[in-house]
N, C-alpha and C positions, 0 to 999 in steps of 0.2 A: 789451227791448221787444215790448209784447203788438201783439198784429195783429188784423187781421182778414181771414176768408182770403175771401174771393167767388169763385164758379166760375158761369164760363156757357160757353154752347156756338154756337159759330157754324160752321154746315156739320158737317165732319167733324175741326174743330177744337176743342178745347176750353181754354178762356184762364184761368186763375188770376191774380189781383191781389191781391199783395198790398199792405194799405194802412194803415200805420197810427193807433191809433185816441186814443192820447193824444202823442206827444211826432211830436213832424216830424221827417224827416232833417237832415242834416247837409247845409250851404250845398254842399261840394262832391261829396254824393251824385246822381245820377243817378237819376230815376225808373224801375224795372226791371220789363218786364210780363213772362213766363212762358207762351210758347207751349208746348205739350205738342200734337202732330203723332200722328197715330192710329197711326203705326207704331210711335210709344213715344222718337221721340225729341224732343229740344227747340234752341229755339234762347232765344237773349235778345234781346230786341231795347230799348234803350235810349231814352230822350227824346228824346236827340241824335241820335236816327236821324230821328225823325220832325222837328223842332227843322227840322237840315240839308233833309231833301226837303221840307218845306214852304215854308221859305225861299227855294229853290232854284225851286220851282211858281209862288209869289208874286211873286219876284223878275221872274219871267220876264213873268207877267201885266202887271205895272206897267210895264215897257218895253216892253211892245208897245201897251200903252194909249197911254203915252206919243209913241212913234212913231208910232201910230196907223196899224196893217199888216198885214195878217195873215201874214206869216212874216220871218224876219232869215237867209232864205237868200241867200248871198252880200255877205250885209252881217255879217260877225261883227267890225266894229270897234264899228259901231253897236250893235249887242248887248250886249258887254261892258261902252263905257262909257256904258251908261244902267242894267248894274248898277253898277257902281262909283257911279254918281250915288244912286242907288235907295238903295244899302247906305250913302251917309254918308258914304261913304273919300271921293270927291271933293263938293265944292260947288257948281261945277258940272261941265255938261258937258262930257267930253273923249276926241275920239272919233281916230281915223286908221286906216288901211291898217293888216293884220296884221302889216306886216315893220315896220312905225316903232314900232308899241307897248308892244315894248320899252324902244327909246331914250328915250319921252319920260319914264320914271320910271326907268331905270338909274341916273343920276348925283345923283338927289334924294334927300335923307334925310327928305322928309314930304310928307307930299300935302295936298293943301285945304281937310283935312275931316280934318286931325291923324290922322293913319296914319304910322308910322314904315314906311323904305322896305327893303330888306335886297335887294338882285338877286345872282341866279346867273345866269352867264353860260356861252354855251355852249362858249365858248372854256379855259371849267375843268370844268367839269359835259358827263352827259348829261341829259338830263330823268331819267330811274331815279334818278342820283346826287343831280338837283337836289330832286326830293319827300322821296330819305329823308333828303337834310340839314335839309330844316325841319321833316322832323316830330321829330328828333331832337335838334333845337333845341326845337322846339315841339309835344309830340305830342297837342294836340289845337290844331292848327293851322286859321286861316280865311284867307281872302281870299287868291288865286295868280295872280296872270297867268301866263297862256304865251303867249307869241312866238314865233311863228316864222316864218323868214325865206322859206320857201319852202311851198306846201301841197300837193296831190297834182293838183287840175283844173288847169284850164288856168288858171281865177283865179287860183286858190290860186298857182301859179306863177309871177305877174308879181307879186300884191300882198300874199303872204303867207297869213297863219292867225292867229287870235289868239283868245283863249277863257279858261274862268275856272272855278278851282274854289273851290267853299266851303267845302270844308272837309275832314279830316286826319283820320279816329279809325279807331285800332286796324287802320292798316295798309291800312285802307280810304277809298279817295278818292270825296268829292261833286261831281258838277259836272253842267252840261248843255252845249251846243254848239248855234250855228246853225244847225246840218241835223241833217235825221234821217241816223240810222247803228245798228250792230249791235254790241253787246259782249258778249261769254262768249252768242255765238246767241239774245240776245234784242233785239230789236226796239224802239227806243225814239226819242221824235219829236223833234223841235225844242222846244227849252227843256224836254225832260222828266225828272225828275232821273237821272243814270245811276251807280250807287254799285258798286266795283270794286277787288280791289287793286291797289296799286301797280306790280307786276309787269305786269299785263295795260294800265293806264293806256297805262304806256311802252312797251310792245309796242304798243295802238291807234293810235299815232301815229307809231310807228316809221321810216314812210316821209316825214314831216315834215323837214326841216330848222330846227332848232331854230337862234333866235335868242337866248334865255337864259328867266327865271323870277323874275316880281317876287314878292315874299312882303308883304302889306300887315299893320304887325301893332301 
């Protein structure tokens, strides 16, 4: 396949973009951008990364608009319920406290939006084991709800916590939460896309008491 190489420099980073002239890539192939840092090291960014992070941003924006509120802090069930609605997983809003979110779906086979449901109970899985099992079954897993019986705050210990993972790719978890937090030394605002390894994700929530994980697929 013939390709045209385009070159651009942004700050200290040079970007080489390979785009085919005559042929389109196969449907299963992701568009790839190679980023060459000034120190000679390179990192590969795929279209999937961009799509998932943009989906998190846009879903958060839509959820805030619908809720007509500045923040979802203390309203994790509201935030997750609106994400499920905006993504078409549910056709009508379904909300709950964090400690009830897993129970709502665990015995169902399908959502109102036609997504199949697979439940991973804390009786059989740790958080890390559940996420790794989902990735084994679907290397490009999307739409994962994580319900906790108890959180770490005063309200969390009473009402639990729930959060939503938009996707898993190459062992990396793409998610956001209803409050600002620090992951891998970086501070993230409420609703901002967070990308980290499965190990780091499980470590981040190790002090929460897991209820279970739901995979909508």
